[in-house]
C-alpha positions, 0 to 999 in steps of 0.5 A, spaced: 113 967 050 117 965 056 116 966 063 113 961 068 105 959 068 102 960 075 096 955 077 091 957 082 085 952 085 079 955 084 074 958 078 076 956 071 077 962 067 081 964 061 089 964 061 091 971 062 097 974 060 101 979 064 102 986 062 110 985 060 108 979 056 112 974 060 108 971 065 101 967 063 096 965 069 092 959 068 087 958 073 085 950 074 080 948 079 083 942 083 082 939 090 088 936 093 086 930 097 090 925 101 089 918 099 092 912 102 098 916 104 099 920 098 096 926 095 091 926 089 088 931 085 081 931 084 078 935 078 071 938 079 065 933 078 063 933 071 070 936 068 073 932 063 079 928 065 086 930 062 088 923 062 085 917 063 084 915 070 089 909 072 086 904 076 088 906 084 088 900 088 087 902 095 092 898 099 089 900 106 082 898 104 085 891 101 088 890 108 082 891 112 078 887 108 083 881 108 084 882 116 076 882 116 076 875 112 082 872 116 078 874 123 072 871 121 075 865 119 078 865 126 071 866 129 068 861 125 073 855 126 073 856 133 080 858 135 077 864 138 070 863 142 068 871 142 070 877 138 072 879 145 077 874 145 079 875 138 080 882 140 084 881 146 089 875 142 090 881 136 091 886 141 086 891 138 080 895 140 074 890 140 069 896 137 074 897 131 075 889 130 067 889 130 067 895 125 072 891 120 069 884 121 063 888 117 067 888 111 065 881 110 058 883 109 060 887 102 057 885 096 062 881 091 061 887 086 064 892 091 070 887 093 071 886 086 071 893 084 076 895 090 081 889 088 081 892 081 082 899 083 075 901 080 072 904 087 069 911 087 075 916 088 072 919 094 071 912 097 076 911 103 076 906 109 073 910 114 067 910 109 067 903 109 067 902 117 061 906 118 054 902 118 052 900 111 046 896 108 046 889 108 043 888 102 048 888 096 044 892 091 043 898 097 050 898 098 052 900 091 048 906 092 050 908 099 058 908 097 057 911 090 052 916 093 058 919 097 057 914 103 
């Protein structure tokens, strides 16, 4: 067979052959998602992966966690007396600084998963900046259940 294959996102169905026998059409259910500045193909839930999924370290999340710990250290050391002073010194929004600081409350297992690239594919920084439980065992459930 010669010709080109056409791929469409949507319902999975059997490949179809054109009337002239030169083109085969394959429907593959996929979703394209922006992840850390890159596009990522996400297969439907329950679908068998085509290849083993490599670990995917999200540098945006890692940088935010590092900043959170650095800022916490700056507050605890007394270099800055308040979050407001720190936000002013860092030239960032006080509210954003407060949300990022909460990342220091993440459970060690979640931090480890993020650093090793084993976090859920759907987890992004915006999910982590939303309110989450302080209890570590509850955090795992809130992030794996879609935030």
